[in-house]
PyMOL Python script that loads the backbone (N, CA, C, O; Angstrom):
from pymol import cmd

cmd.read_pdbstr("""\
ATOM      1  N   MET A   1     134.003  61.339  42.094  1.00  0.00           N
ATOM      2  CA  MET A   1     135.082  60.383  42.073  1.00  0.00           C
ATOM      3  C   MET A   1     135.599  60.197  43.497  1.00  0.00           C
ATOM      4  O   MET A   1     135.533  61.108  44.323  1.00  0.00           O
ATOM      5  N   ILE A   2     136.102  59.025  43.758  1.00  0.00           N
ATOM      6  CA  ILE A   2     136.668  58.711  45.068  1.00  0.00           C
ATOM      7  C   ILE A   2     138.184  58.663  44.923  1.00  0.00           C
ATOM      8  O   ILE A   2     138.726  57.800  44.232  1.00  0.00           O
ATOM      9  N   LEU A   3     138.862  59.602  45.583  1.00  0.00           N
ATOM     10  CA  LEU A   3     140.315  59.703  45.488  1.00  0.00           C
ATOM     11  C   LEU A   3     140.970  59.213  46.768  1.00  0.00           C
ATOM     12  O   LEU A   3     140.431  59.384  47.861  1.00  0.00           O
ATOM     13  N   GLY A   4     142.136  58.602  46.619  1.00  0.00           N
ATOM     14  CA  GLY A   4     142.889  58.122  47.761  1.00  0.00           C
ATOM     15  C   GLY A   4     144.296  58.680  47.762  1.00  0.00           C
ATOM     16  O   GLY A   4     144.944  58.765  46.719  1.00  0.00           O
ATOM     17  N   VAL A   5     144.762  59.059  48.935  1.00  0.00           N
ATOM     18  CA  VAL A   5     146.114  59.600  49.089  1.00  0.00           C
ATOM     19  C   VAL A   5     146.855  58.749  50.118  1.00  0.00           C
ATOM     20  O   VAL A   5     146.617  58.872  51.320  1.00  0.00           O
ATOM     21  N   PRO A   6     147.763  57.875  49.637  1.00  0.00           N
ATOM     22  CA  PRO A   6     148.546  57.076  50.578  1.00  0.00           C
ATOM     23  C   PRO A   6     149.714  57.866  51.141  1.00  0.00           C
ATOM     24  O   PRO A   6     150.125  58.885  50.585  1.00  0.00           O
ATOM     25  N   LYS A   7     150.236  57.379  52.247  1.00  0.00           N
ATOM     26  CA  LYS A   7     151.437  57.958  52.847  1.00  0.00           C
ATOM     27  C   LYS A   7     152.625  57.563  51.979  1.00  0.00           C
ATOM     28  O   LYS A   7     152.693  56.436  51.489  1.00  0.00           O
ATOM     29  N   GLU A   8     153.559  58.486  51.791  1.00  0.00           N
ATOM     30  CA  GLU A   8     154.747  58.216  50.978  1.00  0.00           C
ATOM     31  C   GLU A   8     155.601  57.148  51.645  1.00  0.00           C
ATOM     32  O   GLU A   8     155.746  57.138  52.868  1.00  0.00           O
ATOM     33  N   ILE A   9     156.173  56.242  50.838  1.00  0.00           N
ATOM     34  CA  ILE A   9     156.980  55.158  51.401  1.00  0.00           C
ATOM     35  C   ILE A   9     158.451  55.227  50.992  1.00  0.00           C
ATOM     36  O   ILE A   9     159.269  54.465  51.508  1.00  0.00           O
ATOM     37  N   LYS A  10     158.794  56.123  50.080  1.00  0.00           N
ATOM     38  CA  LYS A  10     160.195  56.237  49.660  1.00  0.00           C
ATOM     39  C   LYS A  10     161.026  56.901  50.754  1.00  0.00           C
ATOM     40  O   LYS A  10     160.539  57.780  51.466  1.00  0.00           O
ATOM     41  N   ASN A  11     162.270  56.481  50.884  1.00  0.00           N
ATOM     42  CA  ASN A  11     163.182  57.085  51.854  1.00  0.00           C
ATOM     43  C   ASN A  11     163.387  58.565  51.552  1.00  0.00           C
ATOM     44  O   ASN A  11     163.532  58.954  50.393  1.00  0.00           O
ATOM     45  N   ASN A  12     163.399  59.376  52.587  1.00  0.00           N
ATOM     46  CA  ASN A  12     163.643  60.822  52.492  1.00  0.00           C
ATOM     47  C   ASN A  12     162.622  61.560  51.641  1.00  0.00           C
ATOM     48  O   ASN A  12     162.896  62.670  51.185  1.00  0.00           O
ATOM     49  N   GLU A  13     161.465  60.980  51.417  1.00  0.00           N
ATOM     50  CA  GLU A  13     160.400  61.651  50.669  1.00  0.00           C
ATOM     51  C   GLU A  13     159.373  62.134  51.675  1.00  0.00           C
ATOM     52  O   GLU A  13     158.703  61.324  52.316  1.00  0.00           O
ATOM     53  N   ASN A  14     159.242  63.442  51.819  1.00  0.00           N
ATOM     54  CA  ASN A  14     158.368  64.012  52.843  1.00  0.00           C
ATOM     55  C   ASN A  14     157.128  64.685  52.285  1.00  0.00           C
ATOM     56  O   ASN A  14     156.305  65.202  53.041  1.00  0.00           O
ATOM     57  N   ARG A  15     156.988  64.683  50.974  1.00  0.00           N
ATOM     58  CA  ARG A  15     155.833  65.352  50.377  1.00  0.00           C
ATOM     59  C   ARG A  15     154.578  64.490  50.483  1.00  0.00           C
ATOM     60  O   ARG A  15     154.641  63.274  50.662  1.00  0.00           O
ATOM     61  N   VAL A  16     153.451  65.161  50.367  1.00  0.00           N
ATOM     62  CA  VAL A  16     152.164  64.478  50.305  1.00  0.00           C
ATOM     63  C   VAL A  16     151.489  64.955  49.018  1.00  0.00           C
ATOM     64  O   VAL A  16     151.654  66.108  48.617  1.00  0.00           O
ATOM     65  N   ALA A  17     150.736  64.074  48.378  1.00  0.00           N
ATOM     66  CA  ALA A  17     150.172  64.365  47.060  1.00  0.00           C
ATOM     67  C   ALA A  17     149.052  65.399  47.086  1.00  0.00           C
ATOM     68  O   ALA A  17     148.708  65.953  46.041  1.00  0.00           O
ATOM     69  N   MET A  18     148.480  65.671  48.247  1.00  0.00           N
ATOM     70  CA  MET A  18     147.366  66.613  48.321  1.00  0.00           C
ATOM     71  C   MET A  18     147.421  67.378  49.638  1.00  0.00           C
ATOM     72  O   MET A  18     147.735  66.813  50.686  1.00  0.00           O
ATOM     73  N   THR A  19     147.116  68.645  49.571  1.00  0.00           N
ATOM     74  CA  THR A  19     147.069  69.485  50.769  1.00  0.00           C
ATOM     75  C   THR A  19     145.622  69.578  51.264  1.00  0.00           C
ATOM     76  O   THR A  19     144.698  69.216  50.535  1.00  0.00           O
ATOM     77  N   PRO A  20     145.419  70.053  52.481  1.00  0.00           N
ATOM     78  CA  PRO A  20     144.047  70.269  52.937  1.00  0.00           C
ATOM     79  C   PRO A  20     143.269  71.223  52.019  1.00  0.00           C
ATOM     80  O   PRO A  20     142.069  71.038  51.820  1.00  0.00           O
ATOM     81  N   ALA A  21     143.927  72.224  51.466  1.00  0.00           N
ATOM     82  CA  ALA A  21     143.247  73.147  50.541  1.00  0.00           C
ATOM     83  C   ALA A  21     142.775  72.410  49.294  1.00  0.00           C
ATOM     84  O   ALA A  21     141.685  72.677  48.787  1.00  0.00           O
ATOM     85  N   GLY A  22     143.589  71.488  48.801  1.00  0.00           N
ATOM     86  CA  GLY A  22     143.203  70.686  47.642  1.00  0.00           C
ATOM     87  C   GLY A  22     142.029  69.778  47.954  1.00  0.00           C
ATOM     88  O   GLY A  22     141.130  69.604  47.131  1.00  0.00           O
ATOM     89  N   VAL A  23     142.042  69.202  49.140  1.00  0.00           N
ATOM     90  CA  VAL A  23     140.926  68.365  49.584  1.00  0.00           C
ATOM     91  C   VAL A  23     139.650  69.189  49.618  1.00  0.00           C
ATOM     92  O   VAL A  23     138.609  68.753  49.125  1.00  0.00           O
ATOM     93  N   MET A  24     139.728  70.371  50.193  1.00  0.00           N
ATOM     94  CA  MET A  24     138.552  71.230  50.317  1.00  0.00           C
ATOM     95  C   MET A  24     137.949  71.531  48.945  1.00  0.00           C
ATOM     96  O   MET A  24     136.730  71.499  48.777  1.00  0.00           O
ATOM     97  N   GLU A  25     138.798  71.819  47.977  1.00  0.00           N
ATOM     98  CA  GLU A  25     138.336  72.134  46.624  1.00  0.00           C
ATOM     99  C   GLU A  25     137.654  70.915  45.983  1.00  0.00           C
ATOM    100  O   GLU A  25     136.592  71.045  45.375  1.00  0.00           O
ATOM    101  N   LEU A  26     138.252  69.763  46.118  1.00  0.00           N
ATOM    102  CA  LEU A  26     137.664  68.556  45.534  1.00  0.00           C
ATOM    103  C   LEU A  26     136.339  68.196  46.194  1.00  0.00           C
ATOM    104  O   LEU A  26     135.374  67.848  45.513  1.00  0.00           O
ATOM    105  N   VAL A  27     136.294  68.279  47.509  1.00  0.00           N
ATOM    106  CA  VAL A  27     135.063  67.969  48.239  1.00  0.00           C
ATOM    107  C   VAL A  27     133.957  68.953  47.861  1.00  0.00           C
ATOM    108  O   VAL A  27     132.790  68.574  47.755  1.00  0.00           O
ATOM    109  N   LYS A  28     134.327  70.204  47.662  1.00  0.00           N
ATOM    110  CA  LYS A  28     133.355  71.231  47.264  1.00  0.00           C
ATOM    111  C   LYS A  28     132.648  70.844  45.965  1.00  0.00           C
ATOM    112  O   LYS A  28     131.481  71.179  45.765  1.00  0.00           O
ATOM    113  N   PHE A  29     133.354  70.144  45.092  1.00  0.00           N
ATOM    114  CA  PHE A  29     132.784  69.736  43.814  1.00  0.00           C
ATOM    115  C   PHE A  29     132.220  68.316  43.836  1.00  0.00           C
ATOM    116  O   PHE A  29     131.951  67.730  42.787  1.00  0.00           O
ATOM    117  N   GLY A  30     132.043  67.768  45.041  1.00  0.00           N
ATOM    118  CA  GLY A  30     131.337  66.507  45.191  1.00  0.00           C
ATOM    119  C   GLY A  30     132.188  65.249  45.219  1.00  0.00           C
ATOM    120  O   GLY A  30     131.647  64.143  45.224  1.00  0.00           O
ATOM    121  N   HIS A  31     133.495  65.392  45.237  1.00  0.00           N
ATOM    122  CA  HIS A  31     134.373  64.223  45.280  1.00  0.00           C
ATOM    123  C   HIS A  31     134.575  63.763  46.726  1.00  0.00           C
ATOM    124  O   HIS A  31     134.388  64.532  47.669  1.00  0.00           O
ATOM    125  N   THR A  32     134.953  62.516  46.876  1.00  0.00           N
ATOM    126  CA  THR A  32     135.285  61.937  48.170  1.00  0.00           C
ATOM    127  C   THR A  32     136.790  61.741  48.218  1.00  0.00           C
ATOM    128  O   THR A  32     137.387  61.267  47.251  1.00  0.00           O
ATOM    129  N   VAL A  33     137.408  62.101  49.336  1.00  0.00           N
ATOM    130  CA  VAL A  33     138.861  61.972  49.469  1.00  0.00           C
ATOM    131  C   VAL A  33     139.187  61.174  50.726  1.00  0.00           C
ATOM    132  O   VAL A  33     138.745  61.501  51.828  1.00  0.00           O
ATOM    133  N   TYR A  34     139.976  60.116  50.530  1.00  0.00           N
ATOM    134  CA  TYR A  34     140.494  59.310  51.629  1.00  0.00           C
ATOM    135  C   TYR A  34     141.993  59.560  51.744  1.00  0.00           C
ATOM    136  O   TYR A  34     142.719  59.497  50.752  1.00  0.00           O
ATOM    137  N   ILE A  35     142.445  59.843  52.951  1.00  0.00           N
ATOM    138  CA  ILE A  35     143.861  60.102  53.223  1.00  0.00           C
ATOM    139  C   ILE A  35     144.347  59.046  54.211  1.00  0.00           C
ATOM    140  O   ILE A  35     143.694  58.794  55.224  1.00  0.00           O
ATOM    141  N   GLN A  36     145.488  58.433  53.920  1.00  0.00           N
ATOM    142  CA  GLN A  36     146.060  57.491  54.885  1.00  0.00           C
ATOM    143  C   GLN A  36     146.541  58.249  56.111  1.00  0.00           C
ATOM    144  O   GLN A  36     147.095  59.342  55.993  1.00  0.00           O
ATOM    145  N   LYS A  37     146.334  57.679  57.273  1.00  0.00           N
ATOM    146  CA  LYS A  37     146.735  58.293  58.544  1.00  0.00           C
ATOM    147  C   LYS A  37     148.189  58.762  58.477  1.00  0.00           C
ATOM    148  O   LYS A  37     149.079  58.022  58.058  1.00  0.00           O
ATOM    149  N   ASP A  38     148.405  59.997  58.896  1.00  0.00           N
ATOM    150  CA  ASP A  38     149.724  60.640  58.960  1.00  0.00           C
ATOM    151  C   ASP A  38     150.385  60.863  57.599  1.00  0.00           C
ATOM    152  O   ASP A  38     151.591  61.104  57.545  1.00  0.00           O
ATOM    153  N   ALA A  39     149.633  60.789  56.506  1.00  0.00           N
ATOM    154  CA  ALA A  39     150.218  60.996  55.172  1.00  0.00           C
ATOM    155  C   ALA A  39     150.842  62.381  55.034  1.00  0.00           C
ATOM    156  O   ALA A  39     151.841  62.539  54.333  1.00  0.00           O
ATOM    157  N   GLY A  40     150.271  63.377  55.688  1.00  0.00           N
ATOM    158  CA  GLY A  40     150.790  64.736  55.565  1.00  0.00           C
ATOM    159  C   GLY A  40     151.712  65.170  56.685  1.00  0.00           C
ATOM    160  O   GLY A  40     152.186  66.306  56.690  1.00  0.00           O
ATOM    161  N   PHE A  41     151.971  64.291  57.630  1.00  0.00           N
ATOM    162  CA  PHE A  41     152.735  64.655  58.825  1.00  0.00           C
ATOM    163  C   PHE A  41     154.091  65.273  58.493  1.00  0.00           C
ATOM    164  O   PHE A  41     154.427  66.335  59.017  1.00  0.00           O
ATOM    165  N   ASN A  42     154.871  64.628  57.634  1.00  0.00           N
ATOM    166  CA  ASN A  42     156.210  65.140  57.309  1.00  0.00           C
ATOM    167  C   ASN A  42     156.187  66.381  56.424  1.00  0.00           C
ATOM    168  O   ASN A  42     157.219  67.017  56.210  1.00  0.00           O
ATOM    169  N   SER A  43     155.012  66.720  55.914  1.00  0.00           N
ATOM    170  CA  SER A  43     154.852  67.948  55.133  1.00  0.00           C
ATOM    171  C   SER A  43     154.248  69.070  55.965  1.00  0.00           C
ATOM    172  O   SER A  43     154.009  70.167  55.460  1.00  0.00           O
ATOM    173  N   GLY A  44     154.002  68.792  57.239  1.00  0.00           N
ATOM    174  CA  GLY A  44     153.473  69.815  58.131  1.00  0.00           C
ATOM    175  C   GLY A  44     151.961  69.877  58.203  1.00  0.00           C
ATOM    176  O   GLY A  44     151.409  70.854  58.710  1.00  0.00           O
ATOM    177  N   PHE A  45     151.271  68.840  57.700  1.00  0.00           N
ATOM    178  CA  PHE A  45     149.809  68.816  57.741  1.00  0.00           C
ATOM    179  C   PHE A  45     149.342  67.721  58.695  1.00  0.00           C
ATOM    180  O   PHE A  45     149.698  66.553  58.537  1.00  0.00           O
ATOM    181  N   ALA A  46     148.551  68.105  59.671  1.00  0.00           N
ATOM    182  CA  ALA A  46     147.998  67.139  60.624  1.00  0.00           C
ATOM    183  C   ALA A  46     146.747  66.493  60.046  1.00  0.00           C
ATOM    184  O   ALA A  46     146.067  67.079  59.205  1.00  0.00           O
ATOM    185  N   ASP A  47     146.449  65.284  60.502  1.00  0.00           N
ATOM    186  CA  ASP A  47     145.223  64.611  60.073  1.00  0.00           C
ATOM    187  C   ASP A  47     143.998  65.487  60.326  1.00  0.00           C
ATOM    188  O   ASP A  47     143.062  65.493  59.527  1.00  0.00           O
ATOM    189  N   ALA A  48     144.002  66.222  61.428  1.00  0.00           N
ATOM    190  CA  ALA A  48     142.863  67.085  61.767  1.00  0.00           C
ATOM    191  C   ALA A  48     142.605  68.134  60.687  1.00  0.00           C
ATOM    192  O   ALA A  48     141.456  68.505  60.449  1.00  0.00           O
ATOM    193  N   GLU A  49     143.664  68.615  60.033  1.00  0.00           N
ATOM    194  CA  GLU A  49     143.494  69.596  58.954  1.00  0.00           C
ATOM    195  C   GLU A  49     142.800  68.966  57.749  1.00  0.00           C
ATOM    196  O   GLU A  49     141.952  69.596  57.117  1.00  0.00           O
ATOM    197  N   PHE A  50     143.158  67.734  57.434  1.00  0.00           N
ATOM    198  CA  PHE A  50     142.507  67.036  56.323  1.00  0.00           C
ATOM    199  C   PHE A  50     141.047  66.741  56.658  1.00  0.00           C
ATOM    200  O   PHE A  50     140.171  66.856  55.801  1.00  0.00           O
ATOM    201  N   ILE A  51     140.793  66.363  57.897  1.00  0.00           N
ATOM    202  CA  ILE A  51     139.420  66.100  58.326  1.00  0.00           C
ATOM    203  C   ILE A  51     138.586  67.374  58.234  1.00  0.00           C
ATOM    204  O   ILE A  51     137.458  67.347  57.743  1.00  0.00           O
ATOM    205  N   ALA A  52     139.139  68.488  58.707  1.00  0.00           N
ATOM    206  CA  ALA A  52     138.428  69.770  58.644  1.00  0.00           C
ATOM    207  C   ALA A  52     138.135  70.175  57.202  1.00  0.00           C
ATOM    208  O   ALA A  52     137.151  70.864  56.936  1.00  0.00           O
ATOM    209  N   ALA A  53     138.987  69.748  56.275  1.00  0.00           N
ATOM    210  CA  ALA A  53     138.803  70.077  54.860  1.00  0.00           C
ATOM    211  C   ALA A  53     137.795  69.153  54.185  1.00  0.00           C
ATOM    212  O   ALA A  53     137.368  69.408  53.059  1.00  0.00           O
ATOM    213  N   GLY A  54     137.414  68.073  54.880  1.00  0.00           N
ATOM    214  CA  GLY A  54     136.394  67.177  54.343  1.00  0.00           C
ATOM    215  C   GLY A  54     136.863  65.780  53.990  1.00  0.00           C
ATOM    216  O   GLY A  54     136.074  64.979  53.488  1.00  0.00           O
ATOM    217  N   ALA A  55     138.123  65.466  54.239  1.00  0.00           N
ATOM    218  CA  ALA A  55     138.644  64.127  53.949  1.00  0.00           C
ATOM    219  C   ALA A  55     138.296  63.157  55.070  1.00  0.00           C
ATOM    220  O   ALA A  55     137.965  63.554  56.188  1.00  0.00           O
ATOM    221  N   THR A  56     138.379  61.893  54.740  1.00  0.00           N
ATOM    222  CA  THR A  56     138.260  60.822  55.724  1.00  0.00           C
ATOM    223  C   THR A  56     139.636  60.195  55.877  1.00  0.00           C
ATOM    224  O   THR A  56     140.299  59.891  54.886  1.00  0.00           O
ATOM    225  N   ILE A  57     140.061  60.004  57.105  1.00  0.00           N
ATOM    226  CA  ILE A  57     141.361  59.397  57.385  1.00  0.00           C
ATOM    227  C   ILE A  57     141.177  57.888  57.528  1.00  0.00           C
ATOM    228  O   ILE A  57     140.303  57.421  58.259  1.00  0.00           O
ATOM    229  N   LEU A  58     142.015  57.138  56.820  1.00  0.00           N
ATOM    230  CA  LEU A  58     142.004  55.682  56.916  1.00  0.00           C
ATOM    231  C   LEU A  58     143.321  55.215  57.523  1.00  0.00           C
ATOM    232  O   LEU A  58     144.371  55.809  57.277  1.00  0.00           O
ATOM    233  N   GLU A  59     143.263  54.165  58.302  1.00  0.00           N
ATOM    234  CA  GLU A  59     144.438  53.683  59.039  1.00  0.00           C
ATOM    235  C   GLU A  59     145.534  53.106  58.150  1.00  0.00           C
ATOM    236  O   GLU A  59     146.715  53.361  58.388  1.00  0.00           O
ATOM    237  N   THR A  60     145.169  52.341  57.141  1.00  0.00           N
ATOM    238  CA  THR A  60     146.179  51.603  56.380  1.00  0.00           C
ATOM    239  C   THR A  60     146.153  51.942  54.896  1.00  0.00           C
ATOM    240  O   THR A  60     145.157  52.436  54.368  1.00  0.00           O
ATOM    241  N   ILE A  61     147.271  51.663  54.241  1.00  0.00           N
ATOM    242  CA  ILE A  61     147.361  51.867  52.797  1.00  0.00           C
ATOM    243  C   ILE A  61     146.405  50.920  52.064  1.00  0.00           C
ATOM    244  O   ILE A  61     145.870  51.266  51.011  1.00  0.00           O
ATOM    245  N   GLU A  62     146.196  49.735  52.621  1.00  0.00           N
ATOM    246  CA  GLU A  62     145.279  48.779  52.003  1.00  0.00           C
ATOM    247  C   GLU A  62     143.860  49.336  51.953  1.00  0.00           C
ATOM    248  O   GLU A  62     143.161  49.175  50.953  1.00  0.00           O
ATOM    249  N   GLU A  63     143.438  49.990  53.030  1.00  0.00           N
ATOM    250  CA  GLU A  63     142.105  50.602  53.049  1.00  0.00           C
ATOM    251  C   GLU A  63     141.992  51.677  51.978  1.00  0.00           C
ATOM    252  O   GLU A  63     140.979  51.767  51.284  1.00  0.00           O
ATOM    253  N   VAL A  64     143.034  52.493  51.845  1.00  0.00           N
ATOM    254  CA  VAL A  64     143.025  53.565  50.846  1.00  0.00           C
ATOM    255  C   VAL A  64     142.879  52.967  49.451  1.00  0.00           C
ATOM    256  O   VAL A  64     142.034  53.409  48.673  1.00  0.00           O
ATOM    257  N   TYR A  65     143.695  51.967  49.130  1.00  0.00           N
ATOM    258  CA  TYR A  65     143.644  51.339  47.808  1.00  0.00           C
ATOM    259  C   TYR A  65     142.322  50.627  47.561  1.00  0.00           C
ATOM    260  O   TYR A  65     141.828  50.632  46.434  1.00  0.00           O
ATOM    261  N   ASN A  66     141.744  50.023  48.575  1.00  0.00           N
ATOM    262  CA  ASN A  66     140.480  49.304  48.403  1.00  0.00           C
ATOM    263  C   ASN A  66     139.290  50.229  48.195  1.00  0.00           C
ATOM    264  O   ASN A  66     138.343  49.860  47.499  1.00  0.00           O
ATOM    265  N   LYS A  67     139.316  51.411  48.777  1.00  0.00           N
ATOM    266  CA  LYS A  67     138.164  52.311  48.702  1.00  0.00           C
ATOM    267  C   LYS A  67     138.245  53.316  47.555  1.00  0.00           C
ATOM    268  O   LYS A  67     137.216  53.804  47.089  1.00  0.00           O
ATOM    269  N   ALA A  68     139.446  53.627  47.101  1.00  0.00           N
ATOM    270  CA  ALA A  68     139.619  54.691  46.103  1.00  0.00           C
ATOM    271  C   ALA A  68     139.406  54.181  44.683  1.00  0.00           C
ATOM    272  O   ALA A  68     139.702  53.031  44.359  1.00  0.00           O
ATOM    273  N   GLU A  69     138.881  55.078  43.846  1.00  0.00           N
ATOM    274  CA  GLU A  69     138.798  54.818  42.407  1.00  0.00           C
ATOM    275  C   GLU A  69     140.060  55.321  41.706  1.00  0.00           C
ATOM    276  O   GLU A  69     140.429  54.828  40.640  1.00  0.00           O
ATOM    277  N   MET A  70     140.706  56.298  42.311  1.00  0.00           N
ATOM    278  CA  MET A  70     141.937  56.856  41.753  1.00  0.00           C
ATOM    279  C   MET A  70     142.889  57.174  42.900  1.00  0.00           C
ATOM    280  O   MET A  70     142.488  57.765  43.903  1.00  0.00           O
ATOM    281  N   ILE A  71     144.152  56.780  42.748  1.00  0.00           N
ATOM    282  CA  ILE A  71     145.183  57.067  43.746  1.00  0.00           C
ATOM    283  C   ILE A  71     145.989  58.264  43.271  1.00  0.00           C
ATOM    284  O   ILE A  71     146.400  58.331  42.112  1.00  0.00           O
ATOM    285  N   VAL A  72     146.213  59.218  44.189  1.00  0.00           N
ATOM    286  CA  VAL A  72     146.971  60.432  43.850  1.00  0.00           C
ATOM    287  C   VAL A  72     148.343  60.329  44.488  1.00  0.00           C
ATOM    288  O   VAL A  72     149.162  61.237  44.341  1.00  0.00           O
TER     289      VAL A  72
END
""", "prot")
cmd.dss("prot")
cmd.show_as("cartoon", "prot")
cmd.util.cbc("prot")
cmd.orient("prot")
C-alpha cells in the first residue's frame, strides 16, 4: 500500500501521524510511505530521519494526496 502523511494544518497542532519508527516498520513489510516536507518538524522529527527510515519526502500536500492510496 502507498501511504501519505501530510503536514498538520490546524493551529497549535504539532503532532505528526507517523514517526520514523512507524515508517521503518511499514517499509519493512513492503509498503511505500510519502511524507510531506517538514511534517514532523514540530514533533521533533527531521526529514532526514524519515528518509533514513525509508520514506520519500514530497514538497507539497498536493503531491502527497496525488501519490498516496491512503492518507494517515
